[in-house]
Wavefront OBJ file of the C-alpha trace (Angstrom):
o trace
v -118.975 17.699 -217.076
v -119.285 14.923 -219.068
v -119.751 11.858 -217.364
v -120.484 8.191 -218.415
v -122.038 5.272 -216.277
v -120.926 1.936 -216.605
v -123.431 -0.409 -215.227
v -127.316 0.206 -215.289
v -128.567 -2.161 -212.740
v -130.104 -1.257 -209.089
v -127.563 1.501 -208.122
v -126.439 2.146 -211.569
v -129.966 3.614 -212.420
v -130.235 5.512 -209.022
v -126.735 7.101 -209.722
v -127.862 7.778 -213.233
v -131.004 9.379 -212.001
v -128.983 11.670 -209.469
v -126.283 12.761 -212.178
v -128.903 13.913 -214.545
v -130.242 16.144 -211.740
v -127.027 17.567 -211.046
v -126.308 21.462 -212.464
v -123.397 21.421 -214.553
v -123.340 17.603 -215.414
v -123.882 15.946 -219.064
v -124.953 12.468 -218.635
v -123.236 11.646 -221.920
v -123.051 7.720 -221.719
v -124.700 4.630 -220.261
v -123.432 1.255 -220.758
v -124.537 -2.338 -219.670
v -124.154 -5.900 -221.094
v -128.207 -6.476 -220.710
v -130.225 -5.354 -223.689
v -133.519 -5.016 -221.639
v -131.744 -2.470 -219.229
v -130.106 -0.528 -222.456
v -133.588 -0.223 -223.502
v -134.845 1.275 -220.324
v -131.687 3.494 -220.258
v -132.606 4.924 -223.735
v -136.196 5.252 -222.816
v -135.243 7.150 -219.229
v -132.391 8.962 -220.913
v -132.758 9.798 -224.383
v -129.880 12.458 -224.666
v -127.199 9.840 -223.829
v -125.202 7.517 -225.745
v -126.341 3.785 -225.021
v -123.627 1.248 -225.354
v -123.366 -2.424 -224.781
v -121.408 -3.638 -221.744
v -117.971 -2.488 -221.304
v -117.679 -1.140 -224.986
v -118.829 1.887 -223.872
v -115.225 2.362 -222.489
v -114.309 2.935 -226.318
v -116.212 6.192 -225.993
v -114.529 7.498 -223.119
v -112.398 9.848 -225.216
v -115.224 12.468 -224.937
v -115.803 11.767 -221.218
v -114.364 13.770 -218.429
v -115.321 11.243 -215.658
v -116.586 7.617 -215.643
v -118.917 6.184 -212.860
v -118.685 2.434 -212.341
v -121.793 0.739 -210.975
v -120.966 -2.808 -211.954
v -120.495 -6.161 -210.013
v -117.735 -5.873 -207.468
v -115.343 -8.179 -209.089
v -114.974 -5.885 -212.010
v -114.527 -2.750 -210.228
v -110.575 -3.015 -210.372
v -110.190 -3.807 -213.823
v -112.857 -0.941 -215.037
v -111.387 1.626 -212.781
v -107.898 0.951 -213.967
v -108.925 1.231 -217.659
v -110.712 4.620 -216.981
v -107.876 5.982 -215.055
v -105.297 4.946 -217.776
v -107.591 6.854 -220.235
v -107.060 9.854 -218.420
v -110.621 9.971 -216.836
v -111.795 10.832 -213.166
v -113.473 7.762 -211.349
v -116.237 7.399 -209.267
v -116.763 3.571 -208.462
v -119.356 1.792 -206.275
v -117.888 0.124 -203.111
v -115.737 -1.836 -202.857
v -113.186 -0.108 -205.041
v -111.296 -3.391 -205.255
v -111.382 -6.883 -203.919
v -108.286 -6.560 -202.005
v -106.000 -3.924 -200.580
v -103.214 -4.438 -202.862
v -105.579 -3.647 -206.069
v -107.040 -0.615 -204.395
v -103.581 0.600 -203.489
v -102.721 0.160 -207.431
v -105.664 2.500 -208.071
v -104.728 5.162 -205.754
v -101.279 5.458 -207.053
v -102.322 5.188 -210.825
v -105.027 8.063 -209.929
v -102.020 10.177 -208.225
v -99.844 9.685 -211.267
v -102.578 10.639 -213.754
v -103.822 13.560 -211.293
v -107.311 12.269 -211.293
v -109.957 12.190 -208.767
v -110.728 8.430 -207.439
v -113.940 8.698 -205.426
v -115.325 5.631 -203.694
v -119.002 5.403 -203.266
v -119.181 5.455 -199.289
v -122.809 7.133 -199.698
v -123.337 7.345 -195.980
v -120.477 9.754 -195.476
v -122.126 12.357 -197.356
v -125.633 11.913 -194.940
v -126.552 14.955 -193.244
v -126.994 12.749 -190.028
v -123.454 11.301 -190.189
v -122.006 14.535 -190.894
v -124.032 16.199 -188.042
v -122.445 13.540 -185.494
v -118.970 14.107 -187.138
v -119.546 17.649 -186.102
v -120.826 17.021 -182.557
v -117.655 14.902 -181.983
v -115.397 17.562 -183.474
v -116.942 20.401 -181.389
v -117.108 18.333 -178.254
v -120.809 18.542 -177.890
v -120.691 14.811 -177.651
v -118.864 13.167 -174.790
v -115.842 11.006 -175.901
v -116.798 8.180 -177.929
v -116.843 4.803 -176.417
v -118.942 2.162 -178.191
v -120.527 2.035 -181.662
v -123.069 -0.564 -182.286
v -124.824 -1.020 -185.692
v -127.714 -3.255 -187.143
v -127.804 -3.403 -190.812
v -129.831 -6.057 -192.433
v -131.517 -6.543 -195.715
v -134.865 -8.692 -196.372
v -133.481 -10.331 -199.848
v -131.026 -12.498 -201.222
v -127.578 -12.774 -200.865
v -125.012 -11.476 -203.674
v -122.768 -13.622 -205.616
v -120.242 -11.225 -206.659
v -119.371 -10.045 -203.042
v -119.059 -11.372 -199.604
v -121.453 -9.717 -197.030
v -118.568 -7.813 -195.538
v -117.839 -6.136 -198.864
v -121.371 -5.435 -199.504
v -123.080 -4.512 -196.211
v -120.608 -4.020 -193.394
v -118.324 -1.839 -195.266
v -120.807 0.757 -195.040
v -120.297 0.808 -191.000
v -116.610 0.452 -191.468
v -116.571 3.421 -193.874
v -118.492 5.262 -191.189
v -116.012 4.030 -188.432
v -113.169 5.322 -190.359
v -114.564 8.941 -190.693
v -115.897 9.132 -187.060
v -112.924 7.520 -185.232
v -110.324 8.857 -187.518
v -107.967 5.518 -186.946
v -107.768 2.064 -188.461
v -109.062 -0.647 -186.120
v -106.322 -3.050 -184.422
v -107.970 -5.912 -185.065
v -111.275 -7.553 -186.019
v -113.311 -10.734 -185.120
v -116.175 -11.831 -187.381
v -118.645 -14.728 -186.238
v -121.792 -15.844 -187.528
v -124.626 -16.207 -185.161
v -126.918 -19.273 -185.966
v -130.534 -18.499 -187.444
v -133.515 -19.601 -185.033
v -134.886 -20.690 -188.132
v -132.720 -23.203 -190.172
v -133.903 -22.086 -193.575
v -132.728 -18.406 -192.906
v -129.331 -17.495 -193.068
v -127.805 -15.995 -189.728
v -126.300 -12.916 -188.696
v -122.703 -11.959 -188.912
v -121.410 -10.257 -186.106
v -118.319 -8.187 -186.437
v -116.345 -6.802 -183.636
v -113.522 -4.405 -183.919
v -111.108 -2.914 -181.208
v -109.256 0.357 -181.683
v -106.000 1.877 -180.059
v -107.803 4.799 -178.648
v -110.264 2.120 -176.699
v -113.399 2.623 -178.866
v -115.257 -0.655 -179.220
v -117.390 -1.466 -182.127
v -119.871 -4.070 -183.098
v -121.556 -4.386 -186.436
v -124.565 -6.896 -187.111
v -125.276 -7.729 -190.749
v -127.835 -10.021 -192.521
v -128.720 -10.250 -195.975
v -131.831 -12.149 -195.257
v -133.226 -10.674 -192.019
v -137.180 -10.355 -191.516
v -136.892 -6.730 -192.201
v -134.348 -3.893 -193.679
v -132.583 -2.244 -190.558
v -130.328 0.986 -190.735
v -129.673 1.722 -187.200
v -126.458 2.868 -185.402
v -125.755 3.763 -181.836
v -122.652 5.924 -180.606
v -122.421 6.132 -176.874
v -120.027 7.635 -174.351
v -120.402 7.241 -170.342
v -123.524 9.304 -170.126
v -124.699 9.987 -173.674
v -125.882 7.937 -176.916
v -126.549 9.436 -180.297
v -128.906 7.468 -182.408
v -129.003 7.484 -186.585
v -131.889 5.748 -188.188
v -131.334 6.288 -191.881
v -134.738 4.686 -192.563
v -136.590 7.138 -190.493
v -138.059 9.963 -192.786
v -137.719 13.163 -190.639
v -136.045 12.383 -187.416
v -133.028 10.531 -188.137
v -130.702 11.933 -185.389
v -131.765 11.541 -181.610
v -129.618 12.476 -178.557
v -130.289 10.171 -175.293
v -128.786 12.210 -172.384
v -128.848 9.807 -169.760
v -126.334 7.281 -167.869
v -125.971 4.645 -170.541
v -125.754 0.988 -169.606
v -122.686 -0.804 -170.781
v -124.773 -3.345 -172.541
v -123.766 -4.514 -175.924
v -125.375 -5.947 -179.066
v -128.918 -5.599 -180.104
v -130.069 -5.138 -176.466
v -128.769 -1.565 -176.711
v -131.287 -0.788 -179.098
v -134.206 -2.232 -177.065
v -132.858 -0.054 -174.379
v -133.281 3.210 -176.547
v -136.672 2.027 -177.647
v -137.663 2.022 -174.064
v -136.609 5.593 -173.425
v -137.380 6.811 -176.574
v -139.849 9.670 -175.361
v -136.610 11.052 -173.455
v -134.620 11.612 -176.495
v -133.878 14.746 -178.024
v -134.447 14.819 -181.825
v -131.548 16.816 -183.524
v -132.389 18.803 -186.470
v -130.497 18.344 -189.742
v -129.011 21.315 -191.698
v -131.002 20.085 -194.633
v -132.772 17.138 -196.019
v -130.674 16.598 -199.044
v -130.479 13.371 -200.292
v -127.076 11.892 -199.279
v -126.290 10.706 -202.905
v -126.696 14.406 -204.047
v -124.199 15.472 -201.622
v -121.696 12.979 -202.818
v -121.972 13.969 -206.196
v -121.570 17.597 -205.336
v -118.379 16.520 -203.586
v -117.189 14.625 -206.544
v -117.588 17.679 -208.945
v -116.178 19.969 -206.316
v -113.130 17.841 -205.979
v -112.626 17.494 -209.991
v -112.915 21.368 -210.097
v -110.404 21.893 -207.417
v -107.859 19.066 -206.986
v -108.986 18.484 -203.180
v -109.352 14.931 -201.824
v -112.584 13.407 -201.029
v -113.528 12.031 -197.705
v -114.161 8.733 -199.548
v -110.911 8.854 -201.533
v -108.858 5.984 -202.683
v -106.843 5.509 -199.411
v -110.021 5.218 -197.600
v -110.591 2.489 -200.128
v -107.286 0.751 -199.123
v -107.923 1.163 -195.540
v -111.586 -0.546 -195.827
v -110.159 -3.191 -198.061
v -107.601 -4.236 -195.495
v -110.256 -4.414 -193.017
v -112.630 -6.333 -195.179
v -109.721 -8.629 -196.073
v -109.374 -9.191 -192.067
v -113.218 -9.840 -191.663
v -113.065 -12.788 -194.202
v -109.826 -14.319 -192.745
v -111.503 -14.072 -189.229
v -114.829 -15.429 -190.352
v -113.243 -18.297 -192.039
v -111.083 -19.104 -188.784
v -114.402 -19.333 -186.607
v -114.289 -15.778 -185.253
v -110.375 -15.682 -184.523
v -109.039 -11.946 -183.730
v -107.249 -11.169 -186.597
v -104.906 -7.596 -187.139
v -106.413 -5.253 -189.584
v -103.901 -2.214 -189.365
v -102.940 -0.886 -193.165
v -100.358 1.263 -193.663
v -101.061 3.937 -196.213
l 1 2 3 4 5 6 7 8 9 10 11 12 13 14 15 16 17 18 19 20 21 22 23 24 25 26 27 28 29 30 31 32 33 34 35 36 37 38 39 40 41 42 43 44 45 46 47 48 49 50 51 52 53 54 55 56 57 58 59 60 61 62 63 64 65 66 67 68 69 70 71 72 73 74 75 76 77 78 79 80 81 82 83 84 85 86 87 88 89 90 91 92 93 94 95 96 97 98 99 100 101 102 103 104 105 106 107 108 109 110 111 112 113 114 115 116 117 118 119 120 121 122 123 124 125 126 127 128 129 130 131 132 133 134 135 136 137 138 139 140 141 142 143 144 145 146 147 148 149 150 151 152 153 154 155 156 157 158 159 160 161 162 163 164 165 166 167 168 169 170 171 172 173 174 175 176 177 178 179 180 181 182 183 184 185 186 187 188 189 190 191 192 193 194 195 196 197 198 199 200 201 202 203 204 205 206 207 208 209 210 211 212 213 214 215 216 217 218 219 220 221 222 223 224 225 226 227 228 229 230 231 232 233 234 235 236 237 238 239 240 241 242 243 244 245 246 247 248 249 250 251 252 253 254 255 256 257 258 259 260 261 262 263 264 265 266 267 268 269 270 271 272 273 274 275 276 277 278 279 280 281 282 283 284 285 286 287 288 289 290 291 292 293 294 295 296 297 298 299 300 301 302 303 304 305 306 307 308 309 310 311 312 313 314 315 316 317 318 319 320 321 322 323 324 325 326 327 328 329 330 331 332 333 334 335 336 337
């Protein structure tokens, strides 16, 4: 399978490494507008053709699939060009800036009978997969609340909102676990204690099934955090992606109805009572995603993170942006796919 990567920035480098390690894949092309990045790509992947910028698209004739890891505002045009050229497409999140653009890409992929794969990597994490299995098998009581803290200790992005960049990870996980789109969302900015540091964005989501969700995101927090708590009336399952070995813990005790960050403090206080749940493997989530992409190309199956999920999430993100502009007003987020 001959694959080309467009964009050799932070995530493009990780994708290129993972693709080059996967059996059955020939990393044939890497394109980037930056000459220094092209030189690095040439050193690290000497067998790949290195091309300047999107001029790499001119070499798509020999490719089976294209991986797009460029700024978010270029995803739609590059994915559209690749699909029109008859290529399977893997595109970094978000698939597009709007739900309308995402829908056009899905319809184009269906017309050309090509796989449109959205890089919602957490859906391929063994930890998130385990939680999904627990919900399906009823090993975990009915899901009532989802709380997440997802922060970076770096700079903001100019090419995408924090909803497109950070919050979309949790929106994808919610779409996967809950199995329905939220009815409405509210996004508010929480003032920072230090005026020099941007505050948190707090996103609340309501679902027809009664599930409540809260997501806290911040680009410039004091530390990087990736923690999720999913709770019922008598259980809580915790996922911490930054844990090296014990990523998933099950808390078997009556769980208080506290919301927000206090929920995590409560879990930490009773950490010694939690049961660590073993994962089926310690395989890298991105490697699992690559395996899924390849499988779908070979079989014609739809990936979990297919284009229609991209449409649904784009609609939710649009509602988040509108709510933030309206001071946290609840905005409908349902999307017909």
